[in-house]
N, C-alpha and C positions, 0 to 999 in steps of 0.2 A: 505493498499499499503505499503510494506517494503522501503524505503528510503534508509538503512542503515547508518543512520545519525548518524553522529559524534557529531554534533552540540546540544546545544550551551558549547563551552570550559569553558566560564568563565559564573559565574552568575549571571549577567545585562549584557544590550548592553552597559550600561556606562562603565565597567569593559573590556569588548572585547574592544572597542575602545582606552580605555588607554594601554591595550596591544599592539594593533597592533601601534598606535603611541612609544611606547618605542620599539619595534623591530624594526620600521623602521628608529628612530633614532640611531640606531647603525653603519647605513650603511655610508658610507662616501660619494658617489656621487648615481648618479641615476644610472649609468651604473649595479651597486652592488642589487639596488632596483629593477631594472627591473627583475636581477635572481632570486631575493628571491620571484617576483612575482612570475615566474615561477614553483621555490620550493614550493611555495604555490598550486597552481594549479593541481601539480601531486598529491596531499594530499587529492583532494575531493572524497569524496565516490565514488565508482561503482555508474556508471550511465547505469541503463537498456537500452539495443538498441532499445527494443521496446517502449519505450518512447520519440525516436529520430525521432518523428514525425514531420509534419508540426502543427499536434492541438498545440503541447507543446514548438513551436519555437517560441521566442523571437523577435517579430518585432522592428526595429529601431536599430539593431545592424548589422554591415558589418560583423561581423564573424557570423557563426552558434554557438546559444545558445539556449537551451532547459532548460526548465525551469518547474518544476511540484509541486504544491502547496499540502499538505496534512496535516489534521487536523480541527482543532474548533475555535471559540474565546481564547479557554482556552490555546491552542498548536498549533501553525503554523511550520510545517517542511517543508523546501524547497530542492528537489533535483533539481540539476542541472548540466550542464555537456557544453564545447565548443570546440570548432574544432581550436581554437587558444591558444596556451601556456600561452600568457599575460592576456587573457581575461580570461581563467582559472583562475587566479590568483585574478583577480577581483572578479569574482564569488565568490572565498574562501572568500575573506575580506567579503562580502555582507552578505553572510550565518553564516560568522563567528557572525558576530554582530544580524542578524533578524531570522538565523532560530530556532526555536525550543523557541521561544519566543510567550508569546499572541500576540494576535491582538491589546491589548491598547498597551502593551509597544512598537510592532513596531510601531505604528503610534504616537506613544509620544516620539520616537528616533530620532530626526536628523542624517542626516549621515556626522559628524562633521570629521571623521576619513579623508576624501576625502581631505577637506583643510588643516586638521593638518598637515597631511604628504606630500602637495606639490603634491598630486597624479594630482589634473585635473591639474595644468599648465605643465605635465610632459606626459600628454597623448593626442593623436593624437586627432581632433576633432570627426573625428567617433566615435574612444573609448569612448570619454566622453560623445558623444549622448547615446551609447551603455550603460553604466554604468546607466545615468540617467533613460531607458529606465528598465533597470535590478531591479533599488531602487522604478521604479512609479509601476511594476509590483508586487512586496513584498506589497507596502502600499495599493495598489488595491484588492490582496489577504486579508490584513486585513480588510479593510471596507468592505468586502463581509462575511467575516466570523462575524462580528460585526451586520450583516443586518440582 
């Protein structure tokens, strides 16, 4: 499957999380950070309409989110999309940290960027649940790849 993956942007998940922290620290308030999230969501690689099916839908999100894993334990890539601008930005951040990594790297990387940039405190409960579902899906894919 060709996912047009542009990830990873950084060499390691830790470097990706540090870059995310630095970028969000640049903004003075959450209205600017939300706008940045929306802008990031627009940078997601194209997601084929053929993948926008119930089989690829991520449940646990209020918004529509579709995600497709590809690869093996040595490298897992994720293609994903959402019908929500802010959720697309959340997807972008997760893929920036986890897509294009080995299954072991994925499982060994806690998503510390979420707390570090104050994201959990500024998302609605439904968006927090959706983000948790997205991260759980990525971890589950890594677990399956190692099995």
